[in-house]
C-alpha positions in Angstrom: -11.5 49.7 49.3 -14.4 50.6 46.8 -17.9 49.5 47.0 -18.4 46.2 44.8 -20.7 46.6 42.1 -23.3 44.3 41.6 -24.0 41.3 39.7 -27.6 40.2 38.7 -27.7 36.3 37.9 -30.4 35.1 36.8 -31.3 31.4 37.2 -28.6 31.4 39.9 -29.3 28.1 41.6 -29.3 26.2 38.1 -26.3 25.3 35.9 -25.7 28.3 34.1 -26.3 30.6 37.3 -24.9 29.0 39.5 -21.4 28.2 38.1 -21.2 32.3 38.1 -22.2 32.8 41.3 -20.3 30.6 42.5 -16.6 31.9 40.8 -17.4 35.7 41.9 -18.3 34.6 45.4 -15.2 31.7 45.4 -13.0 35.1 44.4 -12.0 36.9 47.6 -10.6 39.8 45.4 -13.3 40.4 43.3 -15.1 43.9 42.6 -18.0 42.2 41.5 -21.0 41.2 44.3 -23.2 38.5 43.8 -27.6 39.2 43.6 -28.6 35.8 43.7 -31.8 35.9 41.5 -34.3 32.8 41.9 -38.1 32.4 42.0 -37.4 30.4 46.0 -34.9 32.6 48.4 -35.9 29.4 50.7 -34.8 26.6 48.2 -31.5 24.5 50.1 -29.8 25.8 46.7 -30.5 29.6 48.2 -29.3 29.4 51.4 -26.3 28.1 50.4 -25.1 30.5 48.3 -26.5 32.8 50.9 -24.6 31.0 53.1 -21.6 31.8 50.7 -22.5 35.9 50.8 -24.8 36.0 48.0 -28.0 38.9 48.3 -30.8 36.6 47.6 -33.8 38.0 46.2 -37.1 36.4 44.1 -37.6 37.3 41.0 -40.2 35.9 38.0 -39.1 36.3 34.3 -42.8 36.3 33.9 -43.2 39.0 35.8 -41.7 42.3 34.4 -41.9 43.9 37.8 -40.2 41.7 39.9 -37.2 42.3 37.8 -37.1 45.7 37.4 -37.3 45.2 41.6 -34.1 42.9 41.2 -32.5 45.1 38.7 -32.1 47.9 40.4 -28.2 49.4 41.7 -26.8 46.5 39.6 -24.0 47.1 37.4 -24.5 43.8 35.3 -27.1 41.3 34.7 -26.1 37.8 34.2 -29.5 36.5 31.9 -30.6 33.0 31.1 -34.1 31.2 30.4 -34.8 27.4 30.7 -36.8 25.7 27.8 -37.2 22.3 29.5 -38.9 23.9 32.3 -42.1 24.7 29.9 -41.5 23.8 26.6 -42.0 26.4 24.8 -39.5 29.1 22.6 -42.4 31.6 22.4 -42.6 31.7 26.2 -38.3 32.0 26.9 -38.9 35.0 23.7 -41.6 36.6 26.0 -38.9 36.6 29.1 -35.9 37.6 27.5 -37.9 41.4 26.5 -38.7 41.2 29.9 -35.7 41.2 31.3 -33.9 43.6 28.6 -36.7 45.8 29.7 -35.8 45.6 32.7 -32.3 45.8 32.5 -32.9 49.3 30.3 -34.9 50.9 32.2 -32.8 50.3 35.7 -29.2 51.9 33.5 -27.3 48.0 34.3 -23.6 48.5 31.9 -23.3 45.2 31.3 -25.4 41.9 30.2 -24.6 38.7 29.3 -27.0 37.0 27.6 -27.0 33.3 27.9 -27.8 32.4 23.8 -27.8 30.0 20.6 -28.2 30.0 17.1 -31.7 30.3 15.3 -30.9 27.3 13.2 -33.7 29.1 10.4 -30.8 31.2 9.7 -29.3 27.8 8.3 -32.0 25.4 7.6 -35.1 27.4 6.0 -38.5 26.0 7.4 -39.3 25.4 4.0 -36.4 23.4 3.6 -37.2 19.6 4.4 -34.2 18.4 4.8 -35.3 18.9 8.5 -38.4 18.1 9.9 -40.2 21.5 11.1 -41.1 21.7 15.3 -44.1 23.6 16.6 -44.8 24.7 13.6 -42.0 27.6 13.1 -38.6 25.9 13.9 -36.2 23.6 13.1 -34.6 23.2 16.8 -36.7 25.1 19.3 -34.6 25.6 22.4 -32.1 26.7 19.8 -34.1 29.2 17.9 -35.9 30.8 21.0 -33.3 32.1 21.7 -31.3 33.1 19.0 -34.4 34.7 17.7 -33.9 37.1 21.3 -30.9 38.5 20.4 -32.3 41.8 18.1 -34.2 42.5 21.7 -30.7 43.8 23.2 -29.5 45.1 20.2 -32.6 46.4 18.8 -33.1 48.2 22.8 -29.0 49.5 22.7 -28.6 47.9 25.5 -24.2 47.0 26.3 -24.4 43.5 25.5 -22.1 40.4 25.0 -24.2 37.5 22.9 -22.5 34.3 25.1 -23.1 31.2 23.0 -22.8 28.5 25.3 -22.2 24.7 24.1 -23.6 20.8 24.8 -22.9 20.2 28.8 -20.7 17.8 29.7 -24.2 17.1 32.5 -25.7 15.7 29.7 -24.4 11.9 30.1 -25.8 12.2 34.0 -28.9 14.1 34.5 -29.9 13.3 30.2 -29.3 10.2 29.9 -27.0 10.6 26.6 -24.0 9.4 28.9 -23.1 5.1 27.8 -25.2 2.2 28.2 -24.9 -1.6 28.2 -25.7 -3.2 24.7 -27.5 -6.3 23.5 -23.7 -8.1 24.9 -23.6 -6.0 27.4 -20.8 -3.9 26.5 -21.0 -0.6 27.5 -22.4 1.7 23.9 -22.6 5.7 23.4 -24.7 6.0 21.1 -25.1 10.1 19.8 -26.6 10.9 15.9 -23.4 12.5 15.1 -21.4 10.5 12.5 -17.4 11.8 12.3 -18.3 15.2 13.8 -16.9 17.3 16.4 -18.7 18.0 19.7 -18.3 21.3 20.5 -18.9 21.0 24.5 -18.1 22.4 28.1 -19.0 21.8 32.1 -21.8 23.7 33.3 -19.7 25.9 35.5 -17.3 26.3 33.1 -19.9 28.5 31.4 -20.5 30.5 34.8 -16.9 31.3 34.6 -16.8 32.0 31.0 -19.3 34.2 32.3 -17.1 36.0 35.2 -14.2 36.4 33.0 -16.3 38.5 30.3 -17.5 41.0 33.6 -13.7 41.2 34.4 -13.0 42.2 30.5 -15.7 45.0 30.7 -15.6 46.8 27.9 -13.6 44.7 25.9 -16.6 42.2 25.1 -19.2 44.8 25.4 -21.2 44.3 21.7 -19.5 41.2 20.7 -20.5 37.6 20.6 -19.0 34.9 22.2 -18.7 32.0 21.3 -17.4 29.0 24.3 -16.5 25.2 24.2 -13.9 23.5 26.7 -13.2 20.7 24.3 -14.8 19.2 20.7 -13.6 15.9 20.4 -15.7 13.0 18.2 -17.7 10.9 19.8 -15.0 8.0 18.9 -13.1 10.7 20.9 -15.5 10.8 23.6 -15.9 7.4 23.6 -12.0 6.3 23.8 -11.7 8.7 27.3 -14.6 7.3 28.6 -13.3 3.6 28.3 -10.1 4.9 29.5 -12.0 6.5 33.0 -14.5 4.1 33.5 -12.2 1.4 33.4 -14.1 -0.6 31.0 -14.6 -0.3 27.0 -17.1 1.9 25.4 -17.8 2.0 21.6 -19.5 5.0 19.9 -22.2 3.6 17.2 -23.5 6.1 15.8 -27.5 7.1 14.9 -29.1 8.3 12.2 -30.2 11.7 13.4 -34.6 10.6 12.3 -34.1 7.4 14.5 -32.6 9.6 16.9 -36.1 11.5 16.6 -38.1 8.4 16.9 -36.7 7.8 20.0 -40.1 9.2 21.7 -38.4 11.0 24.8 -39.9 14.5 25.6 -37.4 16.5 23.2 -36.1 14.1 21.6 -37.4 15.5 17.9 -36.2 18.8 19.7 -32.8 17.2 20.1 -32.3 14.8 16.9 -32.6 17.9 14.7 -30.3 19.9 17.0 -27.7 17.0 16.8 -28.1 17.0 12.6 -27.2 21.2 13.3 -24.0 20.0 14.5 -23.3 17.4 12.4 -24.3 19.5 9.2 -23.0 22.8 10.2 -20.2 21.3 12.1 -17.1 23.7 10.9 -19.5 26.2 11.3 -20.3 25.2 14.6 -17.2 24.1 15.7 -15.8 28.1 14.3 -17.6 30.1 16.7 -16.4 28.1 19.8 -12.7 29.2 20.2 -11.5 27.0 22.7 -8.6 28.8 23.6 -11.0 32.0 23.8 -12.2 30.2 26.5 -9.6 29.8 28.1 -8.3 33.2 27.9 -11.9 34.2 30.1 -11.6 31.0 31.8 -7.3 29.5 32.9 -9.4 26.8 34.9 -11.2 25.8 31.7 -11.5 21.4 31.6 -11.7 19.6 28.6 -13.2 16.1 28.5 -10.4 13.8 30.1 -9.8 16.6 32.8 -14.3 16.5 33.1 -14.4 13.4 33.2 -11.2 12.6 36.6 -13.7 14.4 38.3 -17.1 13.3 37.5 -16.8 9.7 35.2 -18.8 8.3 38.5 -21.2 10.4 38.5 -22.2 8.5 34.9 -25.3 6.2 35.1 -24.4 2.9 33.2 -27.3 1.0 33.4 
């Protein structure tokens, strides 16, 4: 049997990278091997990946020398950055460039860059309909990634741009799930109006990325958007009611009110939801459920995800 091709997985202990690593490691017939990149190879999550058969190596996205060592001899690389760790789009762009340079120097044959739209291409900085944040961004956690897309094309890397979607897990970890209203009944409060919300299970992002690696040259040079479902928030509330066995009503909020909620990132997320809503047709069209299912036949829609995860959503 030929040696398995190494896939470098950045963020292997996180949501997206972890999903990809587990998808490869769980496929006994895979032609790929996992090189899991993390800053702390001794962490519990890293040890679990090692136990599953991953090669775990230490590297830091802010230290290019460590990236060159991590990428050496590999066939493919899954690249992702974490804005919410530091709230700096400039740092994301610097990290993207460092990873792209390492991929070029090490001769990586298939790069997947987990990215999002640069919202400034839709809403210019001078457009007052959406507040400008940090002096130079509309949706910082989108814009920094989108602004780095050109780095990969400028370096002529064999790249697939993977545009992801809202995580269903935001209902669990980001406080976006339903909460008791003044009358004690559960209320889902999001600033989406009647627009659809393309979203996906975090683990399914990794499974879709695995599909891209298996598809190889077919996807190089392409931009692929993924989603598991595209419900309205009213439809989400109905699905939540069914899964939780408790009535959940959807209560729209204005984006201005959401931006003023005061938690870290509220302004960024308020602008994100405004982008989702105001450019809904374009945003939905760029994230094909059919393509996502081709890449990942086990793709979960919202009710399927809820069947496994509804009890994990905090309701207080």
